PDB file with one MODEL, atoms N, CA, C and O in Angstrom:
MODEL        1
ATOM      1  N   MET A   1       0.875  -1.206  -0.036  1.00  0.00           N
ATOM      2  CA  MET A   1      -0.079   0.335   0.155  1.00  0.00           C
ATOM      3  C   MET A   1       0.972   1.131   0.289  1.00  0.00           C
ATOM      4  O   MET A   1       2.061   0.986   0.845  1.00  0.00           O
ATOM      5  N   PHE A   2       0.334   2.250  -0.482  1.00  0.00           N
ATOM      6  CA  PHE A   2       1.265   3.767  -0.477  1.00  0.00           C
ATOM      7  C   PHE A   2       0.713   4.310   0.306  1.00  0.00           C
ATOM      8  O   PHE A   2      -0.489   4.078   0.441  1.00  0.00           O
ATOM      9  N   LEU A   3       1.328   5.195   1.087  1.00  0.00           N
ATOM     10  CA  LEU A   3       0.918   6.500   1.420  1.00  0.00           C
ATOM     11  C   LEU A   3       1.041   7.752   0.818  1.00  0.00           C
ATOM     12  O   LEU A   3       1.939   8.130   0.065  1.00  0.00           O
ATOM     13  N   HIS A   4      -0.297   8.588   1.359  1.00  0.00           N
ATOM     14  CA  HIS A   4       0.105   9.696   0.251  1.00  0.00           C
ATOM     15  C   HIS A   4       1.236  10.960   1.100  1.00  0.00           C
ATOM     16  O   HIS A   4       1.036  11.267   2.275  1.00  0.00           O
ATOM     17  N   LEU A   5       1.843  11.282   0.664  1.00  0.00           N
ATOM     18  CA  LEU A   5       2.308  12.873   1.073  1.00  0.00           C
ATOM     19  C   LEU A   5       2.323  14.028   0.742  1.00  0.00           C
ATOM     20  O   LEU A   5       2.995  14.897   1.298  1.00  0.00           O
ATOM     21  N   GLY A   6       1.398  14.233  -0.447  1.00  0.00           N
ATOM     22  CA  GLY A   6       1.061  15.659  -0.563  1.00  0.00           C
ATOM     23  C   GLY A   6       1.993  15.687  -2.102  1.00  0.00           C
ATOM     24  O   GLY A   6       3.188  15.444  -2.272  1.00  0.00           O
ATOM     25  N   ASN A   7       0.677  16.174  -3.338  1.00  0.00           N
ATOM     26  CA  ASN A   7       0.947  16.637  -4.339  1.00  0.00           C
ATOM     27  C   ASN A   7       0.645  15.466  -5.109  1.00  0.00           C
ATOM     28  O   ASN A   7      -0.474  14.971  -5.247  1.00  0.00           O
ATOM     29  N   ASP A   8       1.775  15.041  -5.626  1.00  0.00           N
ATOM     30  CA  ASP A   8       1.932  13.702  -6.355  1.00  0.00           C
ATOM     31  C   ASP A   8       3.375  12.678  -5.917  1.00  0.00           C
ATOM     32  O   ASP A   8       4.057  11.991  -6.678  1.00  0.00           O
ATOM     33  N   SER A   9       3.500  12.846  -4.646  1.00  0.00           N
ATOM     34  CA  SER A   9       4.387  12.085  -3.702  1.00  0.00           C
ATOM     35  C   SER A   9       3.516  10.993  -2.934  1.00  0.00           C
ATOM     36  O   SER A   9       2.659  11.296  -2.103  1.00  0.00           O
ATOM     37  N   CYS A  10       3.761   9.989  -3.221  1.00  0.00           N
ATOM     38  CA  CYS A  10       3.662   8.683  -2.125  1.00  0.00           C
ATOM     39  C   CYS A  10       4.448   7.875  -2.351  1.00  0.00           C
ATOM     40  O   CYS A  10       4.905   7.761  -3.488  1.00  0.00           O
ATOM     41  N   VAL A  11       4.838   7.071  -1.322  1.00  0.00           N
ATOM     42  CA  VAL A  11       5.968   5.819  -1.198  1.00  0.00           C
ATOM     43  C   VAL A  11       4.899   4.910  -0.115  1.00  0.00           C
ATOM     44  O   VAL A  11       4.008   5.226   0.674  1.00  0.00           O
ATOM     45  N   TYR A  12       5.605   3.465  -0.614  1.00  0.00           N
ATOM     46  CA  TYR A  12       5.268   2.663   0.227  1.00  0.00           C
ATOM     47  C   TYR A  12       5.769   2.298   1.447  1.00  0.00           C
ATOM     48  O   TYR A  12       6.892   2.314   1.951  1.00  0.00           O
ATOM     49  N   ALA A  13       4.096   1.786   1.998  1.00  0.00           N
ATOM     50  CA  ALA A  13       4.261   1.681   3.549  1.00  0.00           C
ATOM     51  C   ALA A  13       5.332   1.336   3.959  1.00  0.00           C
ATOM     52  O   ALA A  13       6.134   1.945   4.666  1.00  0.00           O
ATOM     53  N   LYS A  14       5.390  -0.075   3.339  1.00  0.00           N
ATOM     54  CA  LYS A  14       6.786  -1.020   3.690  1.00  0.00           C
ATOM     55  C   LYS A  14       7.870  -0.255   4.210  1.00  0.00           C
ATOM     56  O   LYS A  14       8.540  -0.314   5.242  1.00  0.00           O
ATOM     57  N   ASN A  15       7.847   0.749   2.838  1.00  0.00           N
ATOM     58  CA  ASN A  15       9.166   1.198   3.060  1.00  0.00           C
ATOM     59  C   ASN A  15       9.793   2.408   3.703  1.00  0.00           C
ATOM     60  O   ASN A  15      10.772   3.048   3.319  1.00  0.00           O
ATOM     61  N   ILE A  16       8.822   2.639   5.047  1.00  0.00           N
ATOM     62  CA  ILE A  16       9.078   3.831   5.597  1.00  0.00           C
ATOM     63  C   ILE A  16       9.474   3.354   6.877  1.00  0.00           C
ATOM     64  O   ILE A  16       8.986   2.401   7.485  1.00  0.00           O
ATOM     65  N   ILE A  17      10.625   4.280   7.317  1.00  0.00           N
ATOM     66  CA  ILE A  17      11.687   4.248   8.442  1.00  0.00           C
ATOM     67  C   ILE A  17      11.257   4.703   9.562  1.00  0.00           C
ATOM     68  O   ILE A  17      11.498   4.213  10.666  1.00  0.00           O
ATOM     69  N   ALA A  18      10.339   6.041   9.241  1.00  0.00           N
ATOM     70  CA  ALA A  18      10.691   7.463  10.322  1.00  0.00           C
ATOM     71  C   ALA A  18       9.497   8.231   9.505  1.00  0.00           C
ATOM     72  O   ALA A  18       9.315   8.299   8.290  1.00  0.00           O
ATOM     73  N   VAL A  19       8.685   8.829  10.677  1.00  0.00           N
ATOM     74  CA  VAL A  19       7.768   9.701  10.370  1.00  0.00           C
ATOM     75  C   VAL A  19       7.860  10.471  11.432  1.00  0.00           C
ATOM     76  O   VAL A  19       7.300  10.227  12.501  1.00  0.00           O
ATOM     77  N   MET A  20       8.851  11.832  11.109  1.00  0.00           N
ATOM     78  CA  MET A  20       9.294  12.760  11.853  1.00  0.00           C
ATOM     79  C   MET A  20       8.558  14.217  11.752  1.00  0.00           C
ATOM     80  O   MET A  20       8.568  14.922  10.743  1.00  0.00           O
ATOM     81  N   ASP A  21       7.941  14.520  12.945  1.00  0.00           N
ATOM     82  CA  ASP A  21       7.750  16.340  13.311  1.00  0.00           C
ATOM     83  C   ASP A  21       8.962  17.046  13.026  1.00  0.00           C
ATOM     84  O   ASP A  21       9.869  16.836  13.832  1.00  0.00           O
ATOM     85  N   ILE A  22       9.253  17.986  11.899  1.00  0.00           N
ATOM     86  CA  ILE A  22      10.126  18.423  11.618  1.00  0.00           C
ATOM     87  C   ILE A  22      10.363  19.391  12.318  1.00  0.00           C
ATOM     88  O   ILE A  22      11.565  19.646  12.249  1.00  0.00           O
ATOM     89  N   GLU A  23       9.594  20.374  13.251  1.00  0.00           N
ATOM     90  CA  GLU A  23       9.546  21.079  13.834  1.00  0.00           C
ATOM     91  C   GLU A  23      10.445  21.005  15.449  1.00  0.00           C
ATOM     92  O   GLU A  23      11.184  21.869  15.919  1.00  0.00           O
ATOM     93  N   ASN A  24      10.003  19.448  16.134  1.00  0.00           N
ATOM     94  CA  ASN A  24      10.451  19.475  17.406  1.00  0.00           C
ATOM     95  C   ASN A  24      11.866  18.302  16.931  1.00  0.00           C
ATOM     96  O   ASN A  24      12.553  17.792  17.816  1.00  0.00           O
ATOM     97  N   ALA A  25      12.142  17.991  15.298  1.00  0.00           N
ATOM     98  CA  ALA A  25      13.320  16.729  15.050  1.00  0.00           C
ATOM     99  C   ALA A  25      14.694  18.232  15.049  1.00  0.00           C
ATOM    100  O   ALA A  25      15.824  18.253  15.536  1.00  0.00           O
ATOM    101  N   SER A  26      14.119  19.020  14.482  1.00  0.00           N
ATOM    102  CA  SER A  26      15.108  19.548  14.088  1.00  0.00           C
ATOM    103  C   SER A  26      16.168  20.528  14.747  1.00  0.00           C
ATOM    104  O   SER A  26      17.169  21.140  14.376  1.00  0.00           O
ATOM    105  N   THR A  27      15.044  20.273  16.538  1.00  0.00           N
ATOM    106  CA  THR A  27      15.830  21.105  17.652  1.00  0.00           C
ATOM    107  C   THR A  27      17.282  20.401  17.764  1.00  0.00           C
ATOM    108  O   THR A  27      18.377  20.860  18.091  1.00  0.00           O
ATOM    109  N   SER A  28      16.923  19.278  17.418  1.00  0.00           N
ATOM    110  CA  SER A  28      18.648  17.890  17.788  1.00  0.00           C
ATOM    111  C   SER A  28      19.676  18.092  16.979  1.00  0.00           C
ATOM    112  O   SER A  28      19.631  17.537  15.881  1.00  0.00           O
ATOM    113  N   LYS A  29      20.680  18.813  17.270  1.00  0.00           N
ATOM    114  CA  LYS A  29      21.635  18.662  16.624  1.00  0.00           C
ATOM    115  C   LYS A  29      22.117  17.697  16.104  1.00  0.00           C
ATOM    116  O   LYS A  29      23.008  17.975  15.301  1.00  0.00           O
ATOM    117  N   ILE A  30      21.951  16.905  16.197  1.00  0.00           N
ATOM    118  CA  ILE A  30      22.014  15.140  15.279  1.00  0.00           C
ATOM    119  C   ILE A  30      21.071  15.064  13.896  1.00  0.00           C
ATOM    120  O   ILE A  30      21.329  14.682  12.754  1.00  0.00           O
ATOM    121  N   THR A  31      19.644  15.699  14.632  1.00  0.00           N
ATOM    122  CA  THR A  31      19.193  15.403  13.617  1.00  0.00           C
ATOM    123  C   THR A  31      19.453  16.585  12.316  1.00  0.00           C
ATOM    124  O   THR A  31      19.239  16.248  11.151  1.00  0.00           O
ATOM    125  N   LYS A  32      19.887  17.856  12.631  1.00  0.00           N
ATOM    126  CA  LYS A  32      20.122  18.830  11.436  1.00  0.00           C
ATOM    127  C   LYS A  32      21.157  18.683  10.912  1.00  0.00           C
ATOM    128  O   LYS A  32      21.425  19.239   9.847  1.00  0.00           O
ATOM    129  N   GLU A  33      21.904  17.967  11.487  1.00  0.00           N
ATOM    130  CA  GLU A  33      23.391  17.105  11.079  1.00  0.00           C
ATOM    131  C   GLU A  33      23.245  16.228  10.114  1.00  0.00           C
ATOM    132  O   GLU A  33      24.144  16.155   9.277  1.00  0.00           O
ATOM    133  N   TYR A  34      21.943  15.258   9.994  1.00  0.00           N
ATOM    134  CA  TYR A  34      20.995  14.318   9.383  1.00  0.00           C
ATOM    135  C   TYR A  34      20.951  14.627   8.124  1.00  0.00           C
ATOM    136  O   TYR A  34      21.640  14.268   7.169  1.00  0.00           O
ATOM    137  N   LEU A  35      19.535  15.756   8.284  1.00  0.00           N
ATOM    138  CA  LEU A  35      19.101  16.687   7.301  1.00  0.00           C
ATOM    139  C   LEU A  35      19.876  17.298   6.694  1.00  0.00           C
ATOM    140  O   LEU A  35      19.436  17.488   5.560  1.00  0.00           O
ATOM    141  N   SER A  36      21.354  17.963   6.919  1.00  0.00           N
ATOM    142  CA  SER A  36      21.817  18.228   6.031  1.00  0.00           C
ATOM    143  C   SER A  36      22.828  17.633   5.433  1.00  0.00           C
ATOM    144  O   SER A  36      23.591  18.340   4.776  1.00  0.00           O
ATOM    145  N   ALA A  37      23.065  16.173   5.526  1.00  0.00           N
ATOM    146  CA  ALA A  37      24.152  15.556   4.809  1.00  0.00           C
ATOM    147  C   ALA A  37      23.728  14.636   3.830  1.00  0.00           C
ATOM    148  O   ALA A  37      24.416  14.301   2.866  1.00  0.00           O
ATOM    149  N   VAL A  38      21.651  13.890   4.288  1.00  0.00           N
ATOM    150  CA  VAL A  38      20.703  14.274   2.943  1.00  0.00           C
ATOM    151  C   VAL A  38      20.445  15.201   1.876  1.00  0.00           C
ATOM    152  O   VAL A  38      20.162  14.894   0.718  1.00  0.00           O
ATOM    153  N   GLY A  39      20.547  16.204   2.288  1.00  0.00           N
ATOM    154  CA  GLY A  39      20.561  17.325   1.748  1.00  0.00           C
ATOM    155  C   GLY A  39      21.358  17.786   0.600  1.00  0.00           C
ATOM    156  O   GLY A  39      20.957  18.242  -0.471  1.00  0.00           O
ATOM    157  N   ARG A  40      23.159  17.486   1.225  1.00  0.00           N
ATOM    158  CA  ARG A  40      24.225  17.551   0.016  1.00  0.00           C
ATOM    159  C   ARG A  40      24.006  16.503  -0.411  1.00  0.00           C
ATOM    160  O   ARG A  40      24.292  16.704  -1.592  1.00  0.00           O
ATOM    161  N   ASN A  41      23.428  14.559  -0.302  1.00  0.00           N
ATOM    162  CA  ASN A  41      23.638  13.822  -1.604  1.00  0.00           C
ATOM    163  C   ASN A  41      22.345  13.607  -2.092  1.00  0.00           C
ATOM    164  O   ASN A  41      21.891  12.511  -2.420  1.00  0.00           O
ATOM    165  N   LYS A  42      21.484  15.204  -2.149  1.00  0.00           N
ATOM    166  CA  LYS A  42      21.004  15.225  -3.011  1.00  0.00           C
ATOM    167  C   LYS A  42      19.547  13.784  -2.653  1.00  0.00           C
ATOM    168  O   LYS A  42      19.026  13.169  -3.583  1.00  0.00           O
ATOM    169  N   GLN A  43      19.211  13.570  -1.304  1.00  0.00           N
ATOM    170  CA  GLN A  43      18.276  12.546  -1.063  1.00  0.00           C
ATOM    171  C   GLN A  43      16.902  12.907  -0.461  1.00  0.00           C
ATOM    172  O   GLN A  43      16.050  12.162   0.022  1.00  0.00           O
ATOM    173  N   VAL A  44      16.913  14.250  -0.616  1.00  0.00           N
ATOM    174  CA  VAL A  44      15.645  14.788  -0.196  1.00  0.00           C
ATOM    175  C   VAL A  44      14.891  15.205  -1.104  1.00  0.00           C
ATOM    176  O   VAL A  44      15.258  15.962  -2.002  1.00  0.00           O
ATOM    177  N   ILE A  45      13.194  14.529  -0.892  1.00  0.00           N
ATOM    178  CA  ILE A  45      12.722  14.835  -2.086  1.00  0.00           C
ATOM    179  C   ILE A  45      11.306  16.030  -1.312  1.00  0.00           C
ATOM    180  O   ILE A  45      10.664  15.686  -0.320  1.00  0.00           O
ATOM    181  N   TYR A  46      11.113  17.210  -1.945  1.00  0.00           N
ATOM    182  CA  TYR A  46       9.967  18.282  -1.165  1.00  0.00           C
ATOM    183  C   TYR A  46       8.691  17.997  -2.085  1.00  0.00           C
ATOM    184  O   TYR A  46       8.387  18.161  -3.266  1.00  0.00           O
ATOM    185  N   CYS A  47       8.254  17.615  -1.222  1.00  0.00           N
ATOM    186  CA  CYS A  47       6.561  17.259  -1.527  1.00  0.00           C
ATOM    187  C   CYS A  47       5.504  18.463  -1.845  1.00  0.00           C
ATOM    188  O   CYS A  47       4.540  18.530  -2.606  1.00  0.00           O
ATOM    189  N   SER A  48       6.048  19.301  -1.014  1.00  0.00           N
ATOM    190  CA  SER A  48       5.195  20.787  -1.424  1.00  0.00           C
ATOM    191  C   SER A  48       5.865  21.853  -1.081  1.00  0.00           C
ATOM    192  O   SER A  48       6.616  21.676  -0.121  1.00  0.00           O
ATOM    193  N   TYR A  49       5.848  23.090  -1.620  1.00  0.00           N
ATOM    194  CA  TYR A  49       6.270  24.341  -1.692  1.00  0.00           C
ATOM    195  C   TYR A  49       5.948  25.066  -0.618  1.00  0.00           C
ATOM    196  O   TYR A  49       6.419  26.187  -0.428  1.00  0.00           O
ATOM    197  N   ASP A  50       5.080  24.462   0.213  1.00  0.00           N
ATOM    198  CA  ASP A  50       4.307  24.962   1.356  1.00  0.00           C
ATOM    199  C   ASP A  50       5.159  24.860   2.528  1.00  0.00           C
ATOM    200  O   ASP A  50       6.186  24.183   2.479  1.00  0.00           O
ATOM    201  N   MET A  51       4.840  25.425   3.480  1.00  0.00           N
ATOM    202  CA  MET A  51       5.801  25.251   5.211  1.00  0.00           C
ATOM    203  C   MET A  51       5.503  23.854   4.954  1.00  0.00           C
ATOM    204  O   MET A  51       4.500  23.285   4.526  1.00  0.00           O
ATOM    205  N   PRO A  52       7.113  23.295   5.482  1.00  0.00           N
ATOM    206  CA  PRO A  52       7.121  21.933   5.921  1.00  0.00           C
ATOM    207  C   PRO A  52       6.493  21.480   7.376  1.00  0.00           C
ATOM    208  O   PRO A  52       6.750  22.116   8.398  1.00  0.00           O
ATOM    209  N   LYS A  53       5.716  20.415   7.366  1.00  0.00           N
ATOM    210  CA  LYS A  53       5.605  20.212   8.799  1.00  0.00           C
ATOM    211  C   LYS A  53       6.037  18.925   9.344  1.00  0.00           C
ATOM    212  O   LYS A  53       5.913  18.635  10.534  1.00  0.00           O
ATOM    213  N   SER A  54       6.561  18.134   8.433  1.00  0.00           N
ATOM    214  CA  SER A  54       7.092  16.900   8.813  1.00  0.00           C
ATOM    215  C   SER A  54       8.063  16.267   7.670  1.00  0.00           C
ATOM    216  O   SER A  54       7.990  16.633   6.497  1.00  0.00           O
ATOM    217  N   PHE A  55       9.041  15.215   8.159  1.00  0.00           N
ATOM    218  CA  PHE A  55       9.863  14.294   7.355  1.00  0.00           C
ATOM    219  C   PHE A  55       9.295  13.130   7.463  1.00  0.00           C
ATOM    220  O   PHE A  55       8.636  12.727   8.422  1.00  0.00           O
ATOM    221  N   VAL A  56       9.620  12.398   6.172  1.00  0.00           N
ATOM    222  CA  VAL A  56       9.627  10.773   5.788  1.00  0.00           C
ATOM    223  C   VAL A  56      10.899  10.097   5.700  1.00  0.00           C
ATOM    224  O   VAL A  56      11.729  10.565   4.920  1.00  0.00           O
ATOM    225  N   VAL A  57      11.228   8.910   6.483  1.00  0.00           N
ATOM    226  CA  VAL A  57      12.646   8.222   6.097  1.00  0.00           C
ATOM    227  C   VAL A  57      12.642   7.202   5.217  1.00  0.00           C
ATOM    228  O   VAL A  57      12.388   6.094   5.690  1.00  0.00           O
ATOM    229  N   THR A  58      12.900   7.298   3.842  1.00  0.00           N
ATOM    230  CA  THR A  58      12.472   5.550   3.306  1.00  0.00           C
ATOM    231  C   THR A  58      13.952   5.136   3.169  1.00  0.00           C
ATOM    232  O   THR A  58      14.960   5.841   3.117  1.00  0.00           O
ATOM    233  N   LEU A  59      13.791   3.700   3.122  1.00  0.00           N
ATOM    234  CA  LEU A  59      15.119   2.978   2.336  1.00  0.00           C
ATOM    235  C   LEU A  59      14.032   1.439   1.501  1.00  0.00           C
ATOM    236  O   LEU A  59      13.241   0.632   1.991  1.00  0.00           O
ATOM    237  N   ASP A  60      14.516   1.646   0.199  1.00  0.00           N
ATOM    238  CA  ASP A  60      13.887   0.838  -0.543  1.00  0.00           C
ATOM    239  C   ASP A  60      14.631  -0.503  -0.796  1.00  0.00           C
ATOM    240  O   ASP A  60      15.501  -0.726   0.045  1.00  0.00           O
ATOM    241  N   ASP A  61      14.518  -1.251  -1.563  1.00  0.00           N
ATOM    242  CA  ASP A  61      14.635  -2.435  -1.603  1.00  0.00           C
ATOM    243  C   ASP A  61      15.987  -2.681  -2.297  1.00  0.00           C
ATOM    244  O   ASP A  61      16.601  -3.731  -2.110  1.00  0.00           O
ATOM    245  N   GLU A  62      16.393  -1.815  -3.008  1.00  0.00           N
ATOM    246  CA  GLU A  62      18.064  -1.263  -2.921  1.00  0.00           C
ATOM    247  C   GLU A  62      18.696  -0.806  -2.541  1.00  0.00           C
ATOM    248  O   GLU A  62      19.801  -0.614  -3.049  1.00  0.00           O
ATOM    249  N   LEU A  63      18.208  -0.257  -1.089  1.00  0.00           N
ATOM    250  CA  LEU A  63      19.058  -0.241   0.038  1.00  0.00           C
ATOM    251  C   LEU A  63      18.908   1.197  -0.478  1.00  0.00           C
ATOM    252  O   LEU A  63      20.086   1.547  -0.562  1.00  0.00           O
ATOM    253  N   THR A  64      18.191   2.193  -0.857  1.00  0.00           N
ATOM    254  CA  THR A  64      18.418   3.528  -1.000  1.00  0.00           C
ATOM    255  C   THR A  64      17.851   4.399  -0.288  1.00  0.00           C
ATOM    256  O   THR A  64      16.620   4.388  -0.281  1.00  0.00           O
ATOM    257  N   GLU A  65      18.453   5.247   0.390  1.00  0.00           N
ATOM    258  CA  GLU A  65      17.340   6.209   1.690  1.00  0.00           C
ATOM    259  C   GLU A  65      17.288   7.353   0.839  1.00  0.00           C
ATOM    260  O   GLU A  65      17.993   7.803  -0.064  1.00  0.00           O
ATOM    261  N   ARG A  66      15.937   7.771   1.572  1.00  0.00           N
ATOM    262  CA  ARG A  66      15.129   8.948   0.757  1.00  0.00           C
ATOM    263  C   ARG A  66      14.402   9.366   1.903  1.00  0.00           C
ATOM    264  O   ARG A  66      13.795   8.601   2.652  1.00  0.00           O
ATOM    265  N   VAL A  67      14.490  10.787   2.041  1.00  0.00           N
ATOM    266  CA  VAL A  67      13.884  11.847   2.918  1.00  0.00           C
ATOM    267  C   VAL A  67      13.100  12.757   2.196  1.00  0.00           C
ATOM    268  O   VAL A  67      13.423  13.691   1.462  1.00  0.00           O
ATOM    269  N   TYR A  68      11.480  12.098   2.705  1.00  0.00           N
ATOM    270  CA  TYR A  68      10.480  13.270   2.314  1.00  0.00           C
ATOM    271  C   TYR A  68       9.751  13.936   2.683  1.00  0.00           C
ATOM    272  O   TYR A  68       8.754  13.512   3.268  1.00  0.00           O
ATOM    273  N   ILE A  69      10.044  15.644   2.413  1.00  0.00           N
ATOM    274  CA  ILE A  69       9.530  16.831   3.237  1.00  0.00           C
ATOM    275  C   ILE A  69       8.501  16.798   3.023  1.00  0.00           C
ATOM    276  O   ILE A  69       8.201  16.551   1.855  1.00  0.00           O
ATOM    277  N   SER A  70       7.358  17.036   4.055  1.00  0.00           N
ATOM    278  CA  SER A  70       6.077  17.117   3.323  1.00  0.00           C
ATOM    279  C   SER A  70       5.226  18.135   4.017  1.00  0.00           C
ATOM    280  O   SER A  70       5.739  18.483   5.081  1.00  0.00           O
ATOM    281  N   SER A  71       4.418  18.552   3.828  1.00  0.00           N
ATOM    282  CA  SER A  71       3.356  19.782   4.590  1.00  0.00           C
ATOM    283  C   SER A  71       2.515  19.174   5.314  1.00  0.00           C
ATOM    284  O   SER A  71       1.891  19.793   6.175  1.00  0.00           O
ATOM    285  N   ILE A  72       2.361  18.051   5.139  1.00  0.00           N
ATOM    286  CA  ILE A  72       1.529  17.062   6.108  1.00  0.00           C
ATOM    287  C   ILE A  72       2.020  16.800   7.302  1.00  0.00           C
ATOM    288  O   ILE A  72       3.140  16.319   7.477  1.00  0.00           O
ATOM    289  N   SER A  73       1.398  17.030   8.001  1.00  0.00           N
ATOM    290  CA  SER A  73       1.417  17.141  10.094  1.00  0.00           C
ATOM    291  C   SER A  73       2.423  15.592  10.047  1.00  0.00           C
ATOM    292  O   SER A  73       2.499  14.961   8.993  1.00  0.00           O
ATOM    293  N   SER A  74       3.119  15.137  11.277  1.00  0.00           N
ATOM    294  CA  SER A  74       3.541  13.899  11.039  1.00  0.00           C
ATOM    295  C   SER A  74       1.963  13.020  11.785  1.00  0.00           C
ATOM    296  O   SER A  74       1.587  11.884  11.498  1.00  0.00           O
ATOM    297  N   ALA A  75       1.440  13.783  12.562  1.00  0.00           N
ATOM    298  CA  ALA A  75       0.258  12.659  13.242  1.00  0.00           C
ATOM    299  C   ALA A  75      -0.630  12.531  12.168  1.00  0.00           C
ATOM    300  O   ALA A  75      -1.334  11.524  12.246  1.00  0.00           O
ATOM    301  N   THR A  76      -0.840  13.344  11.050  1.00  0.00           N
ATOM    302  CA  THR A  76      -1.947  13.315  10.148  1.00  0.00           C
ATOM    303  C   THR A  76      -1.211  11.670   9.806  1.00  0.00           C
ATOM    304  O   THR A  76      -1.726  10.673  10.313  1.00  0.00           O
ATOM    305  N   LEU A  77      -0.114  11.568   9.002  1.00  0.00           N
ATOM    306  CA  LEU A  77       0.905  10.712   8.357  1.00  0.00           C
ATOM    307  C   LEU A  77       0.374   9.407   9.096  1.00  0.00           C
ATOM    308  O   LEU A  77      -0.202   8.390   8.709  1.00  0.00           O
ATOM    309  N   ILE A  78       0.839   9.900  10.390  1.00  0.00           N
ATOM    310  CA  ILE A  78       0.920   8.227  11.197  1.00  0.00           C
ATOM    311  C   ILE A  78      -0.460   8.011  11.133  1.00  0.00           C
ATOM    312  O   ILE A  78      -0.646   6.994  10.465  1.00  0.00           O
ATOM    313  N   LYS A  79      -1.399   8.443  11.475  1.00  0.00           N
ATOM    314  CA  LYS A  79      -2.917   7.653  11.253  1.00  0.00           C
ATOM    315  C   LYS A  79      -2.875   7.171   9.799  1.00  0.00           C
ATOM    316  O   LYS A  79      -2.419   6.050   9.575  1.00  0.00           O
ATOM    317  N   ARG A  80      -3.154   7.651   9.169  1.00  0.00           N
ATOM    318  CA  ARG A  80      -2.631   7.154   8.045  1.00  0.00           C
ATOM    319  C   ARG A  80      -2.414   5.983   7.280  1.00  0.00           C
ATOM    320  O   ARG A  80      -2.979   5.274   6.446  1.00  0.00           O
ATOM    321  N   LEU A  81      -0.971   6.114   8.145  1.00  0.00           N
ATOM    322  CA  LEU A  81      -0.087   5.066   7.851  1.00  0.00           C
ATOM    323  C   LEU A  81      -0.416   3.389   8.563  1.00  0.00           C
ATOM    324  O   LEU A  81      -0.008   2.257   8.304  1.00  0.00           O
ATOM    325  N   LYS A  82      -1.654   4.157   9.869  1.00  0.00           N
ATOM    326  CA  LYS A  82      -1.988   2.976  10.496  1.00  0.00           C
ATOM    327  C   LYS A  82      -3.440   2.129  10.199  1.00  0.00           C
ATOM    328  O   LYS A  82      -3.952   1.143  10.731  1.00  0.00           O
ATOM    329  N   LEU A  83      -3.772   2.876   9.260  1.00  0.00           N
ATOM    330  CA  LEU A  83      -5.261   2.752   8.801  1.00  0.00           C
ATOM    331  C   LEU A  83      -4.863   1.759   7.541  1.00  0.00           C
ATOM    332  O   LEU A  83      -5.570   0.833   7.144  1.00  0.00           O
ATOM    333  N   ILE A  84      -3.603   2.140   7.004  1.00  0.00           N
ATOM    334  CA  ILE A  84      -3.274   1.652   5.620  1.00  0.00           C
ATOM    335  C   ILE A  84      -2.772  -0.155   6.315  1.00  0.00           C
ATOM    336  O   ILE A  84      -2.946  -1.262   5.806  1.00  0.00           O
ATOM    337  N   THR A  85      -2.163   0.223   7.554  1.00  0.00           N
ATOM    338  CA  THR A  85      -1.456  -1.381   8.039  1.00  0.00           C
ATOM    339  C   THR A  85      -2.247  -1.797   8.274  1.00  0.00           C
ATOM    340  O   THR A  85      -2.430  -2.871   7.700  1.00  0.00           O
ATOM    341  N   LYS A  86      -3.389  -1.322   9.306  1.00  0.00           N
ATOM    342  CA  LYS A  86      -4.830  -2.285   9.805  1.00  0.00           C
ATOM    343  C   LYS A  86      -5.604  -2.913   8.379  1.00  0.00           C
ATOM    344  O   LYS A  86      -6.219  -3.966   8.208  1.00  0.00           O
ATOM    345  N   SER A  87      -5.450  -2.364   7.930  1.00  0.00           N
ATOM    346  CA  SER A  87      -6.285  -3.132   6.481  1.00  0.00           C
ATOM    347  C   SER A  87      -5.549  -4.162   5.666  1.00  0.00           C
ATOM    348  O   SER A  87      -6.156  -4.833   4.830  1.00  0.00           O
ATOM    349  N   ASN A  88      -4.445  -4.285   5.853  1.00  0.00           N
ATOM    350  CA  ASN A  88      -3.793  -4.952   5.554  1.00  0.00           C
ATOM    351  C   ASN A  88      -3.341  -6.332   6.262  1.00  0.00           C
ATOM    352  O   ASN A  88      -2.315  -7.006   6.166  1.00  0.00           O
ATOM    353  N   TYR A  89      -4.666  -6.493   7.099  1.00  0.00           N
ATOM    354  CA  TYR A  89      -3.823  -7.662   8.292  1.00  0.00           C
ATOM    355  C   TYR A  89      -6.039  -8.302   8.589  1.00  0.00           C
ATOM    356  O   TYR A  89      -6.321  -9.200   9.382  1.00  0.00           O
TER     357      TYR A  89
ENDMDL
END
């Protein structure tokens, strides 16, 4: 199943490693360094040009890591993810 992250961006639910609130997570030095590193490596995909509220870390079958920046809140994305995973079982 897919999780919609905004605009035309969707990811496989099985590939999701983390869904983070960007405001709370970016207060950590480690998280800031991580986001800077993936940005330098061009692993960041912006799902919207609106104010970012969350980021989603994915790892696909080829072990390629990507970070999606979304204008949808992390709480909403987590609720959607729970609905998707609940419907699969």
